[in-house]
N, C-alpha and C positions, 0 to 999 in steps of 0.2 A: 758186359763191359764187353765192347768190342776191339780187337785189335788189328795194327797195320799184319799188312803181308809178310814183313820182315819178324813181328813179335808172335807170329801166329807159326812161324817155320821153326824159329829157339826153342818155342813151348813143345813143340810136336820131338824136336831133338832131344829135350831136354825130361819127357814124358815120357819118350820111347824107350830112353836110356836106362830112366828107374823102373822100367816095366820090366826089362832085360835084366837090372839088378836085384830084385823082387829077392831072390835067395843067396845073394852072395854081392853084397855092395863093393865089391872089388872091381866089379865089371866096370860101373856106372865110371870110375874114374878111367879106365881101359878106355872104353868107348868113346866118350864126349872130351876129354880133359888133352891140351895141347901140351907135349912133352916140357914144354918153355914155358906154361903155366905160372903165374904170378898168383900166392897162394896165401891167403893173410887167415890166421885162427885169432879170434879176438878175444880178450879178455886177459888173463893172467897167469904167471907159470913159465915154465923149461919151454912148452911149445906152442905158448901164445906170440907168435908173430908170422912176420911175412917170408913164406918161401921161394925162393928162385926156382924153380922146374919140378918134375913130378917125382925126379930123385931125391932131391932136396927134401920136399912134402913125406915120401914115404920112408925115406933111412931116418928121420928125426922128428917124424909124429905120428906116420901110421902104423909102421913096422910093429912100436913099441905095443901098440891093440892088439892089432890083427895077430900076432906071437903068444897071445895071453887066453885067445878064442881057441874054445872044443870044436868050433864049427861056424861055418860061415856068419856073417853079420847080414843079416836078414832086415832088406829096410823096407816102409811103406809109406809114401807121401801123403803127404795131408794138405795139400792147397798147393798150387803153383801159379802165378802169375806172372807179365810180360810189359816191359818198358823200355819201349828203343830197344838196345842191344841186350839189356839186362832182363834178366830170366830169375824172379824170386820163387827159392821151394822149400817147402817147411816139411818134413822128413820125420819120420818115431823109426829108430831101429831095436833088435833085439838079439841077441843070443846067449851063449852059455860060457861062461872063463873055463877055464882048463882044471880050475879047483871045483866044480860043480854047479859055482853059484851064477846067478843069472846079469845078464850083462843088457844095460837098456840104454838107450840117449835120446835125446831130440837135438834135430838141427833146425837153422834158418841160413840158408845160403841165398847169397847174391849171386849171381853170377854173370862173367861179362863175356856176351858171344862174339866172333867173327870167322866168318866161313865155317860155321855149323860146329864151329871147337871151344870150349873153355879155354878163354886167353887170361881172365885171371877174377879175380873171386875174395868173396869174403865167407867168411864160416862161423856162425855166435853158436855154441853146444855146451852142454855141460860138461862143464870143465872136472867137478866134483868127482862125476862119475867115470869120467874118465881117467882121472888121477886116482881114484877110490881102485881100479882093477891095475892100473900099472905098478903101484907102489903095495898092493894084498897080494897079487898071482909071480912067484919067480916063475920064469922060463928057463 
């Protein structure tokens, strides 16, 4: 598959950020997400909605997960593709909850890039696994 220069640059930014976040997924967001990102978590339930900015996303979705983990969330990419300003990436994660049980999830992100940052996107994940740890583990 051949990519344009813009697509290659966007892929390189995302792949580099994922490598840097391999042992702590929070680094991925810190590295390449714009502070005012518009981010949608697809699906159903309390966290499935569109967030306006990283603070909204962290405070209302990510913190509930990260506060229940005993160790950072490690991630492994399993493919990335580009189409214009969009980068599609498939990711698997693993960690351990503070109750000792494993936490694993899989994600598909469609990231819209501008000036080297993620400015918007949509995330599909196993919300059953997410809600499972949030409901099971009390912080």
